[in-house]
N, C-alpha and C positions, 0 to 999 in steps of 0.2 A: 458573503454580503448575505444579509436577508431584507425581502423585500416584504414591508408586512402594509401596502398598502395600495388599493386598485385605482392607477393614474391614470386609467385612460390608453393611448395610444405611447405616450411618452414611456408610461414604465411596459407594457407590449413590446418595445421594442429591446429594454432590457431584459425583460424575461425571456422572449426568443433566444436573445444570447447566450443567455444562463440557463435552458433547459429546454432548449427546443419548441419553446412555443406551445406545450404541452397546457400550458395554465389559460392561454387567452384561444386557442383556437390556433387555425392554421397560420402562420404568419408571413408565407407570400403566395403566389401564385404559383402552384405545380406546373399548369395549362398540360401538355404533351407533348413527347419526345419524338414522338413519329415524325419521319421528315419523308415518309415513301409519298407519293402521288394523291391525290385523292381518290376517292372508293369509284371506282368504272359505274357508267351507268347501264341501265339493265341492258340499253345494248351496244353494251363493251366497249363503246369509248370513254375514254378517261379524260378529265379536265386536268390541268394545273393545279396546284393546291390554292384555295380561295377563291375560286371560280363558280364553285357548286355547292349552295346552302346545302344541300343533303347530305353532301360529305364530311359536313363537320357540323350541325345543328347547333351546338352548345360551345362558340369558341371562345368565352369567358366564363369555364365551368368553376361553382363553387368549390371554392377549399373550407369549408365552414366545418370546423368539429366543436364538438361540447368542451366546456371547461370541466375542469375535474369535478364529481360528482359521489355521491354514494347512495346506499341506496336507504330506504327511510320511509317511515309512516308517519304521518301527519294527523294526528287524534285530539277529539274534542272539542272542535271547532263545528261552528254552523257552515257547511257546505253546502256552496249555490255551485252545481254540477256543468251549467250552462246550456244542458237539455232538459231543460222544464224540471229537474227532481231537486228537492231539498231535504239535506238529512241535518237535525238539530246539532246532532252529538254524532259530528262524522268521523269517518277514516278516509285517509287517501293513502295506497300503499303505490310504492314507487320504485319499482327495478330496472335498474341500467337506464334508466331518464325515461323510463317509461311507467303510463299510468298502468297497474297494472289489476287494480280493484278500487271500488269506492264506495261506501255502506254505510252501515249506521256501527254503533257502539260494539256491536257481535262480533265485526268483521275483522277475524282472525289477523294478529301483527307475526308475522313470519320473523324467527329466530335470528337473532344480530341484526336485525333492522337499527338504527338510528331513530329512536323516537322522539318526535319532534312535537313538543304542547303548545296545541293552539284553541284552548279552554280558553273562553269569554269573548275570541276572535272568531273572525267569517276568514274561509277558505274560498277562493273560486280560481278557474283558470287564469292566464295571463292577459291581458287586453288586446285588443289587438286594433291598431288604427290604422284604417284603410289606404286613410289620403293625407298623406305627409310631404313637406319636403327639406324634411331635416337632410344636412349633408348637399343639396343641393342648393339651398337658400340656408345655409349655416350660420352659427355666431364664432368669430363677430362679423358682421352685416358687412363688408366694405366691398364695392364693386367689383373688385379681384376675386370674389367669392360668389357673387350674383350669379349662377351656371344652372337656372333653373329652368329659363327659356330661350329656347333658339328662333328667337321672334323675327326671322330671318324672308320665310314664305309661308305660306295658309296651311303646305304640306310638310313637316317635316317629320314623318313616319319613320325616316331613317334613323334618326338619333336616340340613342337609347340616355336614360335618365342616371344607372351606373355608373355611364362613363364621366358624369360629372360628382358622382358623389365622394364628398371629403368624410372619411371613419372619424375624422377627432372632430367632428362638432360637438359642442361640451351638450347639445341639446339630447345624444343619445343616451346620457347620463341621467337628465333631467327626467326625461321619459319615462327611463328604465323606476327611475325613484317613484314616479307615478303608478307603478304595476305593466307599464307596455312593454312586453315582447317581445312581439310582432309587428312589424310595421309593411305599408306598401309606400316606395318612394317614387313619385310623381313627377315627369315636367309641368311645366304649368301650361296656362290656361290661354294662351294667346291664338294659338293656331286650333284650324280646324281638327287637324293632327298632330298632336304634340309630341308625339315620340311616345317607345315602351318605358313603363315602369316597372319598377324591380321591388322584390320582396325581401325582406332583409329580417334575419336575428337579431334582436338589440343586445348584443355582446360587443366588446372590447375587443377592435380590430385594428389590424395598421393597412388591411388592402379591405376595398370594396368585396373581393371574392371572397374572404374569410367572414363577412356577415350574411353574403347572398345564400338564400333557404335554397338547399336541395331538391331539386325537383319542382320547384313554384312554378306555376305556368306563368311568362308574360303579359302583362296588361297593357293596352294599347290608351293614351290618353286622349280621348276626343274630346274637340268643345264645340259647343251650341253657344246660340244667343248673342249677346251685347261684345263678348270679347272678342271675338276673333273680327266682326265686323268693323268695332270701334277699331282696334289696331291696326288694320289695314285700309278701310275705309279713309283713318284720319291720315294716312299716306297715298290717298287717292287711286288705289286700286281696288280690287276683288279680292273678298268680299266686304261689302260694303251696307251690306242688306242683311235681314234674313233670309228672303230669298236666293244671293249670293251664298250663302253659308251652305245651304240644301245642294246647289248647282255645285257646290265642289266637292262635295261629298260624293256626290251620284259621278262625278266624272272620275274621281280618284278607283272607285269600284270597279268602272270600266277599264281603265286601265290596269286594275290588279286583276280581272277576270282573263284579260287580254295575254297578259304576262304570263299565268298560271298557266293558259293555255299552250302559250309557244314552248314552255320546259315539259309538258306534259308530252306535246307531240315529240320533239325531240328526243325524249326519254325512248319512246316507242320506236320510232325510226331512224333515228341518228340521222336522219338525211342533212346534207348544211351545216352550216355553223351551229353551233351554241346560242342560246339569246346571251346576252350581256348581262351579268349579274347588276341586279340595279335593287339596293337597300331599302330604299323607300317604299317600291311596291313588294320586294318580299317582305314585309312587315304586314301589310294591307292581305298580303295570302293570306299568310298564318290567322287573320280575322277568318276569312273565309274559308280556311279551314277548320277551325275552331280549337286551334292550337295557344293563341293568341285572345287573351280575352278585353273585352270591350268596356274601359272604364271610363263615361262619358258624364264630361261634364255639363249640368243641363237644370236649370232653374225652373222655367217655366213650364207647367201642365199640358198645354196645348204641343211646346217643340219637343216634348217627352213623347207624345203622339207621333209624331213626323219622323221623330228620329228610329222609332220601332218600326213605322211604313217604309223607310229606307235600309232598313236592317230585310224586311221580308223581299222586299225588292231584289236585294242580293243573296240573300240563303245566307247569313250570319246571324247571330246572336248578339244582343248586349244583355253583361253580365251585373252591370250596376249604374245607376244614375249618380252622380256625386252631385252635393249640395242641396238637388233635389229638394226646393223652399216650397213647389207646389205639387208634391208629392202627395199629400192627404186628397188630393181632388181626384185623383187617378189613380187610387189606392188597389180597387180592385184589379184594374188593368195591368198592375207592376204584378201580382198575387199570379194574374192567370199565365202571363207571361214569362213568370219565373225570373224578375228582374229587380234584383236589391235597390232598396234606394236607401244611401251614405248618406245621412243627413247630421247638422247642426240642428241645436235646440233654441238658442237665444238671438243666432245672428240673423239678421234682416237688415232692409232700410239702407244701406250702402250702396245700391242702385236701382234702376228703375224695376229689372227682373227679380228683384228681393224685398219687395215691399208687402208682398200678399202672403206673410208668412203666417205660422200658427204656433206656438211650445208645446202643442200636442202632437206635431206632426208626426212623428215618430211612432206614438203610441197608434194613431189614425191607421200608419199604413201597415204596423203591425197586426190590424182586427182583422182583414180577410186570410181565409185557409191558407196555407201555401206562402204567406209573405216573407219578406227577407227586410224587415227595418234594421237600418244600421247607424249609430253615432260616430261620427269621427271628427279628425281637427282641423284637417288644412292650416295649423298654426304652434308655433313651438312651445305654445305655453299652455293652450287646450288641451294637447295631449298629452300635459302633464296630470289633468284633471279631469279625464272623460268620464271617471265614473261619476261625479258630479255634475257632469252635459245629462248622462243617462239619467240619473237622479232628477233632474228637472225636466225631464221629458216625461218619467214615468209619475211625476206628481200634476203635472199637467195634465195627463191624460185622464187621471182619478177625480181631478176638480169638475170636469164635464160627464163625469158619472161613470167611466172605464172602470171595469173590475180587473186588473192588470197585477200580479204577485210580481214579487222579486228575483222569483228564480224563474223566470219567463223573462222579464225585462233585462239582465245580467246577460243577456242571450244577445242585446244590442250591442253588447262591447266584446263579444267574445265569439259565440259560435258564428252569429250571423255575420259578420267581419270576415269570418275564415271561409264563409261560404262565399261572401264577394270576390275574395282572391284566390278562391280556387281549390282550398288546402284546407277544407273542412276533414276529412280525411286522416290528419296526422297532428291538427292542435284543434281552439277555441271551445272545447269542452272539457271534463273531467270524465274519462269513459275507458276502459280498458283497453289498452292497444296504442292509446295516442301519446305524443310527445307529454312528458310530462312540466307543462309551463303552468305554473301555479303562483298566485298571489295569496298570502295570510295577511289579510288588513289588521288594522288595529280597534275597529269598529264595524257595525253595518255600513257597505260601502256605498250603499246610496244616503248615508249619512254625513254631511258637510266637514266632519269632524272626522273622518275615516283616514287613516294613511297607512301608507302600504310598508307593511312591517318586514317583511321579507318577500324577494321575489326570486322564482325558481326559473330557469330555464334550462329544457332538456333533463331536470331533476339536479342543473347546478345551481347554489347559490351565487344569485350576480349581484344582488341589493340584501342588505340588512340594516338596517333604519336604528338598530343598537350596537351595530358593530363598525369601528372607522375604516375596518380591512376591507369593507366591503359598502363604500360609500365612496363613489368614483370620485376625483378631482382633476379637474383638466387645469395647465397652464394655462389656457386663453382665458380663464375666470380670472385669473390673477389681478388683481388691482381694481375691480369692478366696484361698483357701490353695495356694500351689503356684503362682500367676500370674505370670511372667517368669523362672522360673527355670528350667534349662537340665537335661532329664533325656536320658537315653540318647544323648547327644549331638545331641540332637533342638531347636530353638531355639523361642523361644515363640509359642504360634499353635499348631505342631504337632502338637497332643495327638488 
C-alpha cells in the first residue's frame, strides 16, 4: 500500500501500523515500565508510587520524535534570522534537524546536502504562538469538545491543559499552513488560576505526548481583571471584584508556601507522616520555585502593576502578561522587570478592560531596552495569519514615527515568543545549534500577499503549498462549506 497524502491523525494511525510510526513521530505514550516504589526522600523513608511528586516530576513524558528529514541548504532567499540580522542573499544550512550555519551567499554548502532554492522568497524562523486554545477548544466546536475552562472554582491550578488536548483538531493543520511550528496551549481565563499550559510541536500525532515539546517548562495560566470576578461574582461567590481577585491570589500563595515548608521539613527530618500530596498546591509551589512560568492574562496597566507587586510579595516572577492591551502605558516597567507582553494588534473594545487599545501597542512595548514584545492569537483563525498581525503592528509603529526594521519586528512572532515560553535556547531564531524550525515565504512576510510556501519543523518538511502530499487534510473538514474548492491557486487542504 502506498500512502501519498498527509491526512492528520487518521493517516497517523495507518502509518504507525505500517511503518512503526517513524513518519509521524511517536505513535503512543511509552511512559515508564519501572514498577518499583518511589525514590526515597533524603531522610531515607520511601513513599508509595504517586504520593511524592519529587519521585516522578514528569508523569506524562513527551514521546515527540521528528518526522523524516534530510540535510539541506536553503539558498538565495532574503533571510530574517529573528535575532536582528538580515541577509539579502542568504544561506541557511540544516544538519540533522539543527541549524548549523546562517550567512550571506559566500556561506559554503556542504557536499551532498539537498539545495532548496529560495530565490525571490523570504526565509524566517518558524512562527510561535504563545496563546492558543487549539485542541482544548477544537473544531468541530461542540459542547462535548469544549474542554478549555475548568470553571468550577476560582483556583483550578491542579488541572493541566494537555489532558484536554485533542490532537486531531484540524486547527493544527491550518496553523501549520500559516507557518506556525510551536504553540502554547492554555486553559481559559475564567479562573484566578486556570491550570497548566503545555508547549507543543505542531506536528501530526495520535497522542498529546507525541506533540509535547521535550524539556519545555510548564506555564501556569493566571487571570486578572473582569473574567474571574464576572464568572464567580455571577454565582454570588468570591471573587466578585478586583479586590476579591487579589485576595484570592494572596491566599493561594500563602497556602503554597506552607505546603512547601511541610514537605521540606518532612524531607529533612522524616518525623511523623508526610504531607498529603495536593496537586493544586504542587503547581503553585512550582511557580514559587521558578520551574513553572506564570502566563498572566491581564489587560489593564494598573492591574499589571498590582500583579507584579504580588509576585514580589511571594518571591516569584511573572514571565508574560497576555493580551496586555494597555502594556504600552507601562512599557519601561515591563522591560525593567523582564516581563514579556503577549498582545494582539487590532482586537479591542469587546469589554470594558479592552477599550483603551492602540494598534502600535507592540511597537511601543518593543521600544525600551530589554523589552519583549510578542504577537499572539488566542484564536484559531488569527493563528494562521500572525505574520499579518505583526505587519499591522509594525505599520502602526511607523505611522507614529518609530523607526523599526523588519529584521527586528519579525522577532515579535519568533524569538520573543520563544522567550515567553522559556524555549529561546531551542528555537525562535535561525542561529547555529537551534532547532531547524524554518518557514519559506512566497513574499515578504510583512506583506498581506505573503503565503507560507514551505514549513520545516526540526528540519522536516511538514507543509508544502505546492505539494498535496504535504497539505494536511482532516476528515472533520469533510462537508464543510468551501471544502475541496481551490482558492488563490491553492489546492484543497492548504488553507
